[in-house]
N, C-alpha and C positions, 0 to 999 in steps of 0.2 A: 159469796161472790162480792168483791169490793165494788163500791159505788163511786163513780166519778161524777164530775160536774155535768157532763153531757147526758148521763143516764137519769138525772133528776127530772122531775116533772117540769114542764114549761113554766108554770106560774112561779115555781120556786127559783128557777134560773133567772127569770125576769126580776124577781124581788132582789136577788143577790146582785144582779147587774145594776139595777136601779140604785141600790145602796152604794155601789162603787162610784156613782156619779155625784155623790154628795159634795165633795171638795171642788170638782170642776164647776158644778152648778153655783156654789157660793162665789167662786172666783169670777164667773161670768156675770153674775148679778152685780157684783161690786164693779166689774169692768164697765158694764152698761150704765151704772149709776154715775161713774166718773165721766164717761163719754157724754152722757146727757148733760152733766154740769158744764163740761167744756163747750158743748154745743150751745147751751143757754148763754154762756159768756160771749162766744163768737157771734151768735145771732144778735146779741145786744149791741155789739160793736158795728156789725154790718147787717141791718135788718133785711136788706135786699137779698142777702145770701141765705135766708132762712129756708131750710129744707126739712122734709119730714124725718122723724127719728126712726131708724131701723135698729133692731136688736142684733147683736153679734154674739157668737158663742165659740170663741177660739179654743177655750179650754175643754169644753164639751166635745167639740169636733176632734181635737187631738186625741182625747181619751177614747172616743168611739173608733177612730182609725186604729189605735193601738189594739183595742179589743177585737176588732174585725180581723186583724192580721193573725190572731192566735188560732182560730179554728173556723171552718165554714159554717158550723152550726150557729155560731154567734151572730152571723148576719141576720138570720131570721128572728132570733131572740131580741136583737137590738131595735127592730122596727118599732115595737110598742114602747120600749124603754126610751128611745130618742123622742118619740112623739110626746110622751109624758114629761120628759125633762125639758124639752124646748117650750112646751106650754108654760112650764113654771118660770122660765126666763122671760117669756112675753108677758106674763101676769105680774111680774115683780114690779114694785114701785120704782120709778126712776131715781128719786131722790131719797136715799136712805142713810141714816147714821149707822155706825157699826152695831149699836145696840138694837135698832129696829131691824137690821139685816138678820141678826140672830133670831129674833122673834119670827121674822118672815120665813126663815129656814124651817122652823118648826111647822109653820102653816104649809110649806111646800111638801114636807114629809107626809103630812096628813093628806094633802091633795094627791100626792103620788100613790099613797096607799089606797085612797078611794079610786084612783085611776086604775090601779092594778085590779081591784075588785071588779070594777065595771068592765075593764078590758078582758078579764078572764071569761066573762059571760060571752063576749064577742068572739074571742079566740077559741075557747074550748068547744 
């Protein structure tokens, strides 16, 4: 009997989905670092306009919407994957050079794998 994606165990589907967020995660970390730099410049010009920094994840959001549109089963699988991915965005340092971003991506991958392992205990 052939196996398709939806017949795989939940933890394996989540790992595959989490891996698919690698590029959107890197793009959103870079986006937020640039946004933070811009905010720092603008706040320096007009200190009265200083506002708290919020993280944005347009690439992650777009990819999640694309995945959700493929099959209803994906919706349930994405809950954990999105929680893990967005935590990585929030934990990312705001000011990063391209080299340190690459090192940080390695840390994110480890954090995501640790998250999958702990998430499986909760979900399973």
